[in-house]
C-alpha positions as CSV (number, residue, x, y, z in Angstrom):
1,X,171.6,79.1,118.5
2,X,173.2,80.8,115.6
3,X,171.5,80.9,112.1
4,X,173.2,80.7,108.7
5,X,173.6,84.2,107.3
6,X,174.7,85.4,104.0
7,X,177.9,87.1,103.4
8,X,176.1,90.2,102.3
9,X,174.2,90.1,105.7
10,X,177.5,89.3,107.8
11,X,179.1,92.4,106.2
12,X,175.9,94.7,106.9
13,X,176.5,93.9,110.5
14,X,179.7,95.5,110.4
15,X,178.5,98.5,108.3
16,X,180.5,97.3,105.3
17,X,178.8,97.7,101.7
18,X,179.6,94.7,99.5
19,X,179.7,94.9,95.6
20,X,180.0,92.1,93.3
21,X,182.9,92.9,90.9
22,X,182.8,89.3,89.0
23,X,180.1,86.9,88.6
24,X,179.4,83.7,86.7
25,X,176.7,81.0,87.0
26,X,177.0,77.8,85.0
27,X,175.6,74.4,85.0
28,X,178.7,71.7,85.4
29,X,179.2,68.2,86.1
30,X,180.6,68.0,89.5
31,X,184.2,66.5,90.4
32,X,184.7,63.9,93.2
33,X,184.9,66.4,96.0
34,X,181.9,68.7,95.0
35,X,179.7,65.4,94.5
36,X,180.7,63.8,97.7
37,X,179.9,67.3,99.5
38,X,176.7,67.8,97.8
39,X,175.9,64.0,98.4
40,X,175.0,63.5,94.5
41,X,176.5,61.3,91.9
42,X,179.2,62.6,89.8
43,X,177.0,62.2,86.8
44,X,174.3,64.7,88.2
45,X,174.6,68.2,87.0
46,X,174.8,70.9,89.8
47,X,175.2,74.8,89.7
48,X,178.5,76.6,90.0
49,X,178.3,80.3,91.1
50,X,181.7,82.1,91.0
51,X,181.9,85.6,92.6
52,X,184.3,88.2,93.8
53,X,182.7,90.5,96.5
54,X,184.4,93.8,97.0
55,X,184.5,96.8,99.2
56,X,185.6,100.1,97.7
57,X,186.8,98.1,94.7
58,X,189.3,96.0,96.7
59,X,188.5,92.4,96.4
60,X,187.4,91.0,99.9
61,X,186.3,87.4,99.0
62,X,186.6,84.9,95.9
63,X,183.9,82.4,96.3
64,X,183.0,79.3,94.3
65,X,179.5,78.0,95.3
66,X,178.1,74.6,94.3
67,X,174.3,74.2,94.4
68,X,172.3,71.0,94.1
69,X,170.1,71.1,90.9
70,X,166.8,71.2,92.8
71,X,165.1,74.3,91.2
72,X,165.7,75.7,87.8
73,X,168.1,78.7,88.4
74,X,168.9,81.5,85.7
75,X,172.3,81.6,84.2
76,X,172.1,85.3,84.0
77,X,174.8,86.8,86.6
78,X,172.2,89.7,87.3
79,X,170.4,87.6,89.7
80,X,173.4,86.9,91.8
81,X,174.8,90.6,92.2
82,X,173.5,90.7,95.8
83,X,172.8,88.4,98.5
84,X,172.5,84.7,97.0
85,X,170.5,83.5,100.3
86,X,167.9,86.5,100.0
87,X,167.6,85.6,96.1
88,X,166.9,82.0,96.8
89,X,164.4,82.7,99.8
90,X,162.5,85.4,98.0
91,X,162.3,83.8,94.5
92,X,162.5,80.2,95.1
93,X,161.3,79.8,98.7
94,X,164.5,77.8,99.6
95,X,165.1,78.0,103.3
96,X,168.5,77.1,104.5
97,X,168.2,75.7,108.3
98,X,171.6,74.6,109.1
99,X,175.2,75.1,107.9
100,X,178.7,74.0,108.8
101,X,181.6,76.1,108.2
102,X,185.3,74.9,108.2
103,X,188.2,77.7,108.4
104,X,191.7,77.1,107.9
105,X,194.7,79.0,106.6
106,X,196.1,78.5,103.4
107,X,198.6,80.1,100.6
108,X,196.5,81.2,97.6
109,X,196.6,79.2,94.4
110,X,197.3,81.2,91.0
111,X,193.5,81.5,90.4
112,X,193.0,82.8,93.9
113,X,195.8,85.3,93.5
114,X,194.4,86.6,90.3
115,X,190.8,87.2,91.6
116,X,191.8,88.6,94.9
117,X,194.5,90.5,93.5
118,X,197.3,89.4,96.1
119,X,200.8,87.9,96.0
120,X,201.6,84.2,96.1
121,X,203.0,84.7,99.7
122,X,200.0,86.4,101.0
123,X,198.0,83.9,103.4
124,X,194.2,83.5,102.8
125,X,191.6,82.2,105.1
126,X,189.9,79.5,103.4
127,X,186.1,78.9,104.6
128,X,184.4,75.7,103.4
129,X,180.7,75.8,103.8
130,X,177.9,73.2,103.6
131,X,174.4,74.1,104.0
132,X,171.2,72.2,104.6
133,X,167.5,72.4,103.9
134,X,164.8,70.7,105.8
135,X,164.5,67.3,104.5
136,X,160.7,67.4,104.5
137,X,160.8,70.2,102.0
138,X,162.3,67.7,99.5
139,X,161.3,64.3,100.7
140,X,162.1,62.6,97.2
141,X,165.6,63.8,97.6
142,X,166.3,63.4,101.3
143,X,168.5,60.7,102.3
144,X,167.5,60.7,105.9
145,X,170.5,62.5,107.3
146,X,170.0,64.3,110.8
147,X,171.3,67.6,109.2
148,X,168.6,67.7,106.4
149,X,169.3,67.6,102.5
150,X,172.7,69.2,101.5
151,X,172.0,72.0,99.3
152,X,175.3,74.1,99.0
153,X,179.0,73.3,99.1
154,X,181.0,76.7,99.1
155,X,184.9,77.5,99.0
156,X,185.7,80.9,100.0
157,X,188.8,82.7,100.2
158,X,189.8,85.8,102.2
159,X,192.9,87.8,101.8
160,X,194.7,87.4,105.3
161,X,195.3,91.2,105.5
162,X,191.7,92.4,104.6
163,X,189.5,90.0,106.7
164,X,189.0,88.8,110.2
165,X,186.7,86.4,111.8
166,X,185.3,86.5,115.3
167,X,183.6,83.9,117.3
168,X,181.9,84.5,120.3
169,X,182.3,81.7,122.9
């Protein structure tokens, strides 16, 4: 069974060193899509981490990650310059046990174009990720779903000419 790994660890497997060239953490009120994905009410705050990860100064992924507010996370971006999963595990003992990725091709929005430094006609890979924590770790929040407690909802954009995704069957 495959485990959920961070983008940083995924790139290390390919001997690629990542750098974070843009990082912003904030607390927000989620819209309908985010609230539904995190399985929280629209009136419940969540964290929103926006990052651009680059290789040799070229943007490779623009990610907007929404995290359930189950532990107090710092707003200072210095904490999120490396692997988010490593930080969450080492500092907050948050262990992600399961994830679900959905991949599709898309054309970039103006925001995605800006962060990835690409033209409007450049196709992008869009990856939507949901991750889960063991329900027993947060019984007061767990709704009894078989996957565990939804913790993360991420939308990632990769320029079609700089990224490829391989699946072993």
